BATILUM-494030 format. One line per field, with one value per residue (C-alpha): chain; x, y, z; residue number from 1. Coordinates in nm, 4 decimals, always signed. Each point is the difference from the previous one (the first is absolute). Layout:
<atoms>
cadena	A;...
xx	X;...
yy	Y;...
zz	Z;...
num	NUM;...
</atoms>
This chain:
<atoms>
cadena	A;A;A;A;A;A;A;A;A;A;A;A;A;A;A;A;A;A;A;A;A;A;A;A;A;A;A;A;A;A;A;A;A;A;A;A;A;A;A;A;A;A;A;A;A;A;A;A;A;A;A;A;A;A;A;A;A;A;A;A;A;A;A;A;A;A;A;A;A;A;A;A;A;A;A;A;A;A;A;A;A;A;A;A;A;A;A;A;A;A;A;A;A;A;A;A;A;A;A;A;A;A;A;A;A;A;A;A;A;A;A;A;A;A;A;A;A;A;A;A;A;A;A;A;A;A;A;A;A;A;A;A;A;A;A;A;A;A;A;A;A;A;A;A;A;A;A;A;A;A;A;A;A;A;A;A;A;A;A;A;A;A;A;A;A;A;A;A;A;A;A;A;A;A;A;A;A;A;A;A;A;A;A;A;A;A;A;A;A;A
xx	+3.8687;+0.3018;+0.2640;-0.1799;-0.2570;+0.2373;+0.1441;-0.3474;-0.0151;+0.3444;-0.1049;-0.3187;+0.1809;+0.2096;-0.2553;-0.1474;+0.2868;-0.0285;-0.3144;+0.0987;+0.2548;-0.2429;-0.2080;+0.2581;+0.3099;+0.0847;-0.0898;+0.3473;+0.1159;-0.3359;+0.1174;-0.2398;-0.3277;-0.1003;-0.3583;-0.2649;-0.0028;-0.3372;+0.1103;+0.1514;-0.2624;-0.2336;+0.1808;+0.1184;-0.3955;-0.0849;-0.0548;-0.0300;+0.1233;-0.3802;+0.0355;+0.3068;-0.1029;-0.2730;+0.3258;+0.1172;+0.3923;-0.1031;-0.1457;+0.3504;+0.1972;-0.2343;-0.0116;+0.3560;+0.0728;+0.0390;-0.3529;+0.1137;+0.1112;-0.3539;-0.1640;+0.2641;-0.2263;-0.3133;+0.0690;+0.2482;-0.1889;-0.0469;+0.4157;+0.0580;-0.2459;+0.1505;+0.3598;-0.1007;-0.1847;+0.2955;+0.2626;-0.1674;+0.1055;+0.3243;+0.1584;+0.3619;+0.1857;+0.2531;+0.2347;-0.0988;-0.2813;-0.3051;+0.0798;+0.2967;-0.1452;-0.2608;+0.3130;+0.2106;+0.1342;-0.1261;+0.2914;-0.2623;-0.2329;+0.2804;-0.2912;-0.0793;-0.1877;-0.3077;-0.0548;-0.0037;-0.3575;-0.0530;+0.1988;-0.1843;-0.2915;+0.0790;+0.1601;-0.3746;-0.2315;-0.2628;-0.1680;+0.0679;-0.1131;+0.1972;+0.2474;-0.0436;-0.1057;+0.3321;+0.2132;-0.0897;-0.0332;+0.4023;+0.1104;-0.1319;+0.1964;+0.3332;-0.0698;-0.1274;+0.3909;+0.0626;+0.1283;-0.3322;+0.1305;+0.0899;-0.3685;-0.1242;+0.1171;-0.0484;-0.4116;-0.0188;+0.1514;-0.2253;-0.3232;+0.1704;+0.0625;-0.3378;-0.2057;+0.2576;-0.1153;+0.3649;+0.2637;+0.2467;+0.3386;+0.0444;+0.3373;-0.1956;-0.2844;-0.0839;-0.0726;+0.3766;+0.1704;-0.1794;+0.1183;+0.3283;+0.1120;-0.2191;+0.1976;+0.3639;-0.0704;+0.0202;+0.3140;+0.2195;-0.0519;+0.3323
yy	-2.6373;+0.2991;+0.1603;+0.3253;-0.2506;-0.1489;+0.3379;+0.1118;-0.3992;+0.0805;+0.3694;-0.1223;-0.3046;+0.3554;+0.1611;-0.3373;+0.0141;+0.3231;-0.0277;-0.2643;+0.1804;+0.2914;-0.2500;-0.2500;+0.1968;+0.2375;+0.3314;+0.1174;-0.2910;+0.1160;+0.2419;+0.2399;-0.0153;-0.3049;-0.1541;-0.0027;-0.3818;-0.0349;-0.0535;-0.2803;-0.1179;-0.0729;-0.1631;-0.2384;-0.0953;-0.0508;-0.3529;+0.0460;+0.2445;+0.1099;+0.1002;+0.1984;+0.2218;+0.1509;+0.1071;+0.3499;-0.1671;-0.1272;+0.2769;+0.1622;-0.1857;-0.0783;+0.3775;+0.0156;-0.1965;+0.1040;-0.0482;-0.2376;-0.2370;-0.0041;-0.0163;-0.2382;-0.2963;-0.0579;-0.1807;+0.2276;+0.1473;-0.3155;-0.1048;+0.3580;-0.0402;-0.3379;+0.1240;+0.2885;-0.2584;-0.2288;+0.2707;+0.1156;-0.2547;+0.0350;+0.1999;-0.0975;-0.0172;-0.2739;-0.0027;-0.3403;-0.1396;-0.0269;-0.3765;-0.0285;+0.1376;-0.2384;-0.2966;+0.1621;-0.2892;+0.0411;-0.1643;-0.0605;-0.2572;-0.0986;+0.0616;+0.2913;+0.2651;-0.1086;-0.3082;-0.1236;-0.0935;+0.3997;+0.0686;-0.2591;+0.1158;+0.3615;-0.0656;-0.1960;+0.2693;+0.0298;+0.2879;+0.3256;+0.0093;-0.3501;+0.1987;+0.2546;-0.2358;-0.1714;+0.2455;+0.1732;-0.2823;-0.0317;+0.3465;-0.0335;-0.3265;+0.1662;+0.2306;+0.3197;-0.0660;+0.0460;+0.2341;+0.1948;+0.1060;-0.3441;-0.1401;+0.2972;-0.1129;-0.3416;+0.0068;+0.2484;-0.3269;-0.2023;+0.1912;+0.0303;-0.3551;-0.0640;+0.2309;-0.0268;-0.3002;+0.0850;-0.3225;+0.1081;-0.1766;-0.2516;+0.1739;+0.3116;-0.1028;+0.1314;-0.3371;-0.1400;+0.3143;-0.0493;-0.3764;+0.0602;+0.2525;-0.1890;-0.2942;+0.2062;+0.0469;-0.4181;-0.1255;-0.2073;-0.3325;-0.1831
zz	+8.3144;-0.1634;+0.1442;+0.0657;+0.1900;+0.2204;+0.0887;+0.0944;+0.2258;+0.1341;+0.0956;+0.1928;+0.1696;+0.1258;+0.0946;+0.2077;+0.1856;+0.0459;+0.1349;+0.2066;+0.2046;+0.1023;+0.1568;+0.0957;+0.1232;+0.2755;-0.0524;+0.0091;-0.2704;-0.2302;-0.2904;+0.0331;+0.1942;+0.1405;-0.0447;+0.2782;+0.1989;-0.0616;-0.3781;+0.1030;+0.2625;-0.2168;-0.2828;+0.2149;+0.1085;-0.3662;-0.0947;-0.3638;-0.3288;-0.0092;+0.3994;-0.0479;-0.3047;+0.2822;+0.1559;+0.0429;+0.0065;-0.3345;-0.1487;+0.1171;-0.2513;-0.2957;+0.0184;-0.0441;-0.2520;-0.3628;-0.1691;-0.2724;+0.2816;+0.1093;-0.3069;-0.1644;+0.0451;+0.1029;+0.3495;+0.0924;+0.2701;+0.2160;-0.0665;+0.1507;+0.3167;+0.0383;+0.0437;+0.2289;+0.2273;-0.0234;+0.0378;+0.3333;+0.1828;-0.0772;+0.3080;-0.1314;-0.3154;-0.1187;-0.2724;-0.1259;-0.2608;+0.1231;-0.0698;+0.1796;+0.3037;-0.0341;+0.0238;+0.2482;+0.2456;+0.3816;+0.1848;+0.2970;-0.1939;-0.2361;-0.2972;-0.2552;+0.1709;-0.2005;-0.1457;-0.3406;+0.0209;+0.0397;-0.3238;-0.2078;+0.1812;-0.1497;-0.3152;-0.0836;+0.0699;-0.2428;+0.1528;+0.0690;+0.3085;+0.1000;-0.1331;+0.2582;+0.3212;-0.0887;-0.0215;+0.2917;+0.2373;-0.1770;+0.0656;+0.3534;+0.0645;-0.0999;+0.2947;-0.2799;-0.0826;-0.3777;-0.2697;-0.1028;-0.3255;-0.1421;+0.1318;-0.1368;-0.3513;+0.0785;+0.0412;-0.2883;-0.1919;+0.1579;-0.1314;-0.3473;-0.0124;+0.1152;-0.2054;-0.3344;-0.2550;-0.1176;+0.0938;+0.1998;+0.0096;+0.2623;+0.1600;-0.0549;+0.2302;+0.3578;+0.1267;-0.1310;+0.1587;+0.3555;-0.0696;-0.0665;+0.2618;+0.2863;-0.1154;-0.0271;+0.3765;+0.1007;+0.1883;-0.2374;+0.0521;-0.0002
num	1;2;3;4;5;6;7;8;9;10;11;12;13;14;15;16;17;18;19;20;21;22;23;24;25;26;27;28;29;30;31;32;33;34;35;36;37;38;39;40;41;42;43;44;45;46;47;48;49;50;51;52;53;54;55;56;57;58;59;60;61;62;63;64;65;66;67;68;69;70;71;72;73;74;75;76;77;78;79;80;81;82;83;84;85;86;87;88;89;90;91;92;93;94;95;96;97;98;99;100;101;102;103;104;105;106;107;108;109;110;111;112;113;114;115;116;117;118;119;120;121;122;123;124;125;126;127;128;129;130;131;132;133;134;135;136;137;138;139;140;141;142;143;144;145;146;147;148;149;150;151;152;153;154;155;156;157;158;159;160;161;162;163;164;165;166;167;168;169;170;171;172;173;174;175;176;177;178;179;180;181;182;183;184;185;186;187;188;189;190
</atoms>
């Protein structure tokens, strides 16, 4: 990916974050106009990226993205539909990464909020539909608390890795980042 494409992707991620703010935040916290609540409701009912593509809320996001981002890859529309459907479930923005959110320690149960098995299942998703379903479930399990901007980038990275034939350095892969962030939240054993 060249520098110009990275810049366009950063702009698209910022646009997605703004789109999420218009849907999820109270009107007094939104810069500009608040999105109709039906956008979010439609997206929350979607059980696949294909279903999300048919919603008005997704169309608003899709058409707000730069043309070159929409046409960048053959799977761009599926990736962005996944972004829209997953962001619709986020109710509160967190500052930590998605992997860190998954690994946050729950003092009541003395366990991570999300089990290692669920993390491994997400990391091992073989299809975009499986990835969509597992990601959806995990965001719900987090109580809708996640970092929308970082999650958008993680979703786009997953699609790039899944559909790309080019190998990536292991430490740059999204599954490895999630694992490192997840386990960094675990209490230190004496």
